[in-house]
N, C-alpha and C positions, 0 to 999 in steps of 0.2 A: 397378497400382503395384507391380511385382514386383521392382524394382530395390532391392538392399539393400547397402550403406547408402544412404538418401537424402540428397541434399544439400538442406538446408533453410537459408533466409535469414530471419532474425527482424529485423523493421524496424520503426522508430516512434519517437515522441517520449519516449524515455527517455535517461538519461545513463549509459551503460555505461562501466565495469563496476560502479561503487559509488557513483554520484552521487545516486541518489534511490530511493524506494521501487519505482518502475516498473522501474529496473535490477534490483533484488532479485527482482522477480516474473519477469521474463523470464529471468534467470540460472538460477532454480530450475527453470523449466519447460524450459530448454534441457538441464539436467542429467537431467531425465526422459527426453527425446528421445535423449540420448546413451545412457543405460541401455537404451534401446529399440533401440540399434544405428545410430543415425543420425548424420550429421555436421551441425553447426549453426555458422553464422557470423552475425554482427551487423552491421547497418547502424543506428547510433545517431545520432538527430537532434541530440543535445546532448553536453556533457561535454567532456572534454579527454583527450588521449593522456597515458599514465604512462610515465615512463622505465623503470620496472620490467617493463613489458609488451612492451618492444620485442623484436622478433625479426628474423631475416634477411629475412623476407617481410612485414614490417609490424608489427602489434601484435597480442596475443593475451592473453587472461585466462583462466585454468583450461583452457587448450588450446582456447579459443573465439576465432578470429580476429574482430577487429572493426575496423571503419572508422566515422569520425564525419562526418556530412554537414553540420554547422553549420545545420541548418534552425531551431533554436531558440537561446534565449539571445542574441538580437540586442539592440542598444541601442534605446531608444525612439525611435520615429519618428512621424510624423503619422498622424492616424486613417485617411487614404486609403490610405497605405502599409501601416498595420497590416491593413486590410482586404484589400488585394492579398496580404500575406504570409499572412494567414489562409486565403484561399481557396487559395493554392498551397503551403501548408506541405507540406513532404515533396518538393518538386520536386528539390532536390539528391540526396536519397536515391533517388529514383526514377531519376535519370540514373545513379547508381553501380549500382543494381541492374540496369539494362538494359545497362549497359557491361560487366559482368563476366559470368562463366561462368553460363548459366542454369541456375538450381536446379530441383529437382523440386517443391519446396513452398515457398511464400512465406507467413510468418506475420506479420500486420500487427497491432501493438500499438495499440489504440484508434485505429484508421484515421480520418482525416478524410474528407470528401467527395471531395476531390482524389484522394487515394490509393485509396479505394475504387473510383472509376470506372475509374481506370486499371487496378487489379488485375483487375477484372470483365472489361474488354476483353482483358487479357492472357490470362485464363483461357479466353476464347471462342476466341482466335486460336492458342493453343498447348496443349501437354498439361500445363501447370504447374497444380498444385492450390493454392487459395487458402484460408487460414484467418485468420479475425479473432480476436485475443485482446482480449476487451472487459472491462475492469475498471471503466469509469466510465459514468455517465449524467448528463451535465452539465445543470445547471439553467440557464435563461435569465439569471437574475441574475448569473451568473459572468462573462458576456461584457460588453465595453464598450457601455454604452447599455441593458443590459438586454434585455427583450423588444421593445424599440422599434427596434432596428437589426438590419442584416442577419446579423451575427455569430450571434445567437441563432436567426434564422430557418434559416439553413443547418445549424446543429446539429440543430435538430428535424428537418429533412429527412433528415439523415443517420440519426438515431436511428430515426424512424418509418417510413422507406421504404427508403433506400439500404441500410442494414445488413441489412435483412431479406433483400435478394438475395445477400448473401455466403453461399455453401453450407454453409461448415463454421466452427464456432465453438468457442473456448475461453472459458469464461464463469466470472466469479469468484463468482457467486452464483446460487441458486436462483431468485431474483426476475428476473434476465436470462434464465434457461433458459426461464422462463414467457412472457417477453416474445417469444422467438423460437422457437417450438415446431415449426416446420417446416424447420428446418435440422439438420445433423449436429452435435451439441453434445456438448461434454466440460465438466462444472463442476469446476473447480479453485479451491480456495481460495488465498490467499497462502501460498506453501510456502517452507521453509528447509532448511538442511542442518544437522541436529542434531548432526553430528559436527564442525562447525566449532568451533574454540577460543573464539570470541567468545561461545558460548553457555554456556560452563562458568561456573558460579555464582561470583559474587564475595562477598567477605566484606563485613560492614558496616562503619561507621566508630564514632566515640566516642559518637554520639547513642543514647541508651538508650530513647527513645520510639519511636512508630510513624511511619515514613517512607512517604509516598505520592508518587507521581511522575506527571507528565504530560510527554510528549514529543511536540512536534510544533508546528504553527503554529496558534494559536487562532483559527479562522475560524468562519464561520457554521455549518459542519457540526460542529464541537465546541464545546459550550456550556462556558464556563469561569468567567464572572463569578460565577455562584451557587455555584461550588466555593469561592471565596475567602470568601464569607459563611458557608459551611458550616464552613470551618476556623476561622473567628472564633467561631461558635456552639458547636462541638465543645471548643475550648479554654476557653470560658466554663463548659462542663459539667465540666471537669476532665480532659480527654483530653490526654495528653502526645503531641502529634502535630505533625509538620511537612510541608510540601508542597514538592517539588522541581521546578522547571519548567524543561524544556530546550526550545530553538527560539528562532526568531525572531519578529519582530512582537509583541513583548510590551509594548509601550508603554502600551497600554490597561490591561493588568493592573497594570502598575507604577504607573499614576496612580490607579488604584482602591485600591491598598494604601496611598496616602497620605491617604485620608479619616480623619477623627478616630477613627471607630468601629473602625478597624482598628489602632489602637495597641497593644492588648494582644497581637496576633497577628503584628505586622509582621516580627519576627524569625523567625518559623516559617515564612515563605514565601520561599523561596530561588530567585533567578533565575540560572541558570548559562549562559543564551544557547545559541548554536549549538554542538553537536558533531558530529563526523563520524559518518556511518552506522555505521562499524565500532565507535565508542565507544559507542553508545546502551545494547547490551546490558549493558556493565559498569554503567552507572547503573541500568537496570532491576534487575539482580541484587542491588544493594544496598538496594533498596526492599523494603517488605513487601507494597505493593498498587500497581498503576498505576490511574489514573482515565480513563475513557472514556465519555462522555456525548454521544449524537447525537440529533438530532430525527428523528421519524418522517416521512420524505418519499421521493420517488422516487430522489433521488441517494444518499441514505444507505442505503437498502434494495437498490438496485442494486449499490452497491459492497460492499467487505468491508474493515474497517480492518486495514491491516498492523499498527498498533500493537498490536492484540489478539494476533496471532500472535507478535510480537516479544516482547511482555510474558510470555506463556506459556513460550516457548522459553527465556527467561532465568530461568525459574523464579519468575516474580512473578505472583501471582493478580491478578484483574482486579475492580474495582468499577465497574459501568456498568449502562446501560440495554440493552434488546433491540432491536436493529435488525438488518437483513440476516439473516444465518444464524447469529448469535452464540448463539441459544437452543440450536443443536444441540451446542455444545461448552461453555458456561458453566453449571456445575452449582452451585447455591446451597450455600454453606458448605464446598464440596469444593475448588474451583479459584478461587473468587471469589465475589462477592455481587451479587445483582440489585437495583437500585434501581428500583422500580415507577414511582414519582413522582419526577421529577427537581427537587427544590426543595431550597433550602438547609436547611430545618428537617428534612427526611426524611434528607438525606445526613449532616447533622450528628449526628442520633441514630445512625445507622449507623457513623459514624466512631468515635463514643464507645464503641459496643459493641464493635467490632473492636480498638480500643486496649486493651480489657481481656483480650484473648485471651493465653493462655500462651504462651511460647516454643515449646513442643512442639506446640501447635496451629498456630502460624504455619509452623513448619518442614514439618509435615505439608501443609499447603495449598501451599506452594511446591513440594514434592515432586509433588503432584498436578497442579499447573500444568505442570511440565516433562514429567510422564508424558502429559498431554493433547496437548501439542505434538508428542511423539514418536509418539503414536498417530494423529494426524490431520493433522499439517502437515508432517512430514518428506517431502521429494520422493520418497523411494524407495518411499512407500507408494502412489504414483500412477503408477509406471513401467509397470506391466501395462496400467492403463487407457490411459495415453498410446499405447503400442504399438498396442492394438486401435484407437484413435481414428485414429491415422495410417494403419493398414493399411486403413480403410474410408472414406477421404476420398471426398466426391463430386467 
């Protein structure tokens, strides 16, 4: 691979340029590649074209050309059509890839079985190098029918067998690195551009107490109901505290707050709903701590929470438990606090304690959080590693 710059196509189920956390990941990785001297374009499964990105030759964001294949974000259909769509997800993107100028490298973000098999065949027939960017290890329960229907079986086949055949991998965690020891690997946590204006610290508001924040969809991977009880208990202990919740699918949490025992803290839990990816850092920056609790399982240890990186980059320390590689970055009392036992009582005690920290102590922790992000999560820190990785592709 002596040609420089290399022509690289990044393809997969993301909503480029700013529609989801996946888009943020591939954008940061592409900036690493650009720093290494290469040319990157995107084929995005979902999202929508933005008028501000229109150019004479199509659409481009941050000088990265992109096209949208509309392989995701489709309306609800029957189970049989969903299975067919699941099996062939990426077919439109694949056709776009094959009809355009042949790249030197294809990087597939979380490729499914369909795309993996086609890329493996392509690599055998041409000189194109294939890389898988893997940030997820889905659990059978996340698919329709759970472990009893083919959706989950196909996913396990991809994870356990086919993915091992892909010769080069960018992996989001050391857990995944251990899962695939025989390939050419680069471990990259979620990365950000610390020079972007959105990470500049925001000032607080009129609330004089401690503000905690949770941003995201409260799903099985993020435990949230016990947090509401912890707020109730900490207020009963005398903590001047509130919780701000961003995101969708909050109906269960809202219903929980209507219970009689939540009367005393109901006004201290604020539901703000969905905000854009670009706005999230501003809300983080106004909070003293973000909350992040996940169960110990394959999915959570294989992934790495983007929320953790976004919080630190915004200068907001994290209160959470240790999954994935978080223990490498979360230092007790410096840029956050570790909750060993995720129960309402233990969290309430911790929240009561941190609510009594001085303004100077809180500001020092916010400075430490931002310093951690600059040291470990700014994409520029990994440009040399990315250059070496690309130069040695199998």
